[in-house]
C-alpha positions as CSV (number, residue, x, y, z in Angstrom):
1,A,-62.7,-32.2,194.3
2,S,-61.7,-32.1,190.7
3,W,-59.4,-34.6,189.0
4,H,-57.9,-34.4,185.6
5,L,-57.2,-38.0,184.3
6,D,-54.6,-38.2,181.6
7,H,-54.4,-42.0,181.4
8,V,-54.6,-45.3,183.3
9,E,-51.6,-47.6,182.9
10,I,-52.0,-51.3,183.8
11,R,-49.0,-53.7,183.8
12,R,-49.4,-57.4,183.8
13,L,-46.5,-59.8,184.5
14,D,-46.9,-63.0,182.4
15,K,-45.7,-66.6,183.2
16,N,-42.4,-65.9,181.5
17,Q,-41.8,-62.9,183.7
18,K,-42.4,-60.5,180.8
19,T,-44.4,-57.4,181.4
20,K,-47.3,-56.3,179.2
21,T,-48.5,-52.8,179.5
22,F,-52.0,-51.6,178.7
23,I,-52.5,-47.8,178.4
24,F,-56.0,-46.3,178.5
25,S,-56.2,-42.6,177.6
26,C,-58.7,-40.2,179.0
27,R,-57.3,-36.6,179.0
28,R,-60.4,-35.3,180.5
29,W,-61.8,-34.0,183.9
30,L,-63.5,-36.2,186.4
31,A,-65.5,-33.5,188.1
32,K,-69.0,-32.2,188.3
33,G,-67.7,-28.6,187.9
34,E,-65.3,-29.1,185.0
35,D,-65.6,-30.1,181.4
36,D,-68.9,-31.8,180.7
37,G,-69.5,-32.4,184.5
38,S,-69.2,-36.2,184.2
39,I,-67.4,-38.3,186.8
40,V,-67.6,-41.4,184.7
41,R,-65.5,-42.1,181.6
42,D,-65.2,-44.9,179.1
43,L,-61.6,-45.6,178.4
44,L,-60.2,-47.2,175.2
45,S,-56.8,-48.8,175.0
46,E,-54.1,-47.2,173.0
47,K,-51.9,-48.6,170.1
48,G,-54.7,-50.7,168.7
49,Q,-54.7,-53.1,171.6
50,L,-57.8,-55.2,171.1
51,Q,-57.5,-57.5,174.1
52,V,-58.4,-56.1,177.5
53,P,-56.6,-57.5,180.5
54,E,-58.4,-59.5,183.1
55,R,-60.4,-57.7,185.6
56,Y,-58.2,-56.1,188.2
57,N,-59.3,-55.8,191.8
58,E,-56.3,-54.0,193.2
59,C,-54.5,-50.8,192.5
60,E,-50.8,-51.2,193.2
61,E,-49.6,-47.7,192.5
62,T,-51.4,-44.4,191.9
63,N,-49.5,-41.4,190.6
64,T,-51.3,-38.0,190.7
65,Q,-50.1,-34.6,189.7
66,D,-51.6,-31.2,190.4
67,E,-53.2,-29.6,187.4
68,P,-53.8,-25.9,187.0
69,G,-57.4,-25.1,187.8
70,G,-58.0,-28.3,189.8
71,S,-59.3,-28.2,193.3
């Protein structure tokens, strides 16, 4: 299977019930038969965010879309 990963978005709710969103861009394929053939990517946060949220062990929501050329 081929996956085109645009970005990963993580939302954290703080103690004051405010949401902080971290966006990690990729815009590359996760597939052995696409792009450079890699299924591992290093993601950097957007907007100059220097702090990385705590480690997350759960995925609450996943949103995927079909990409032309994907399988």
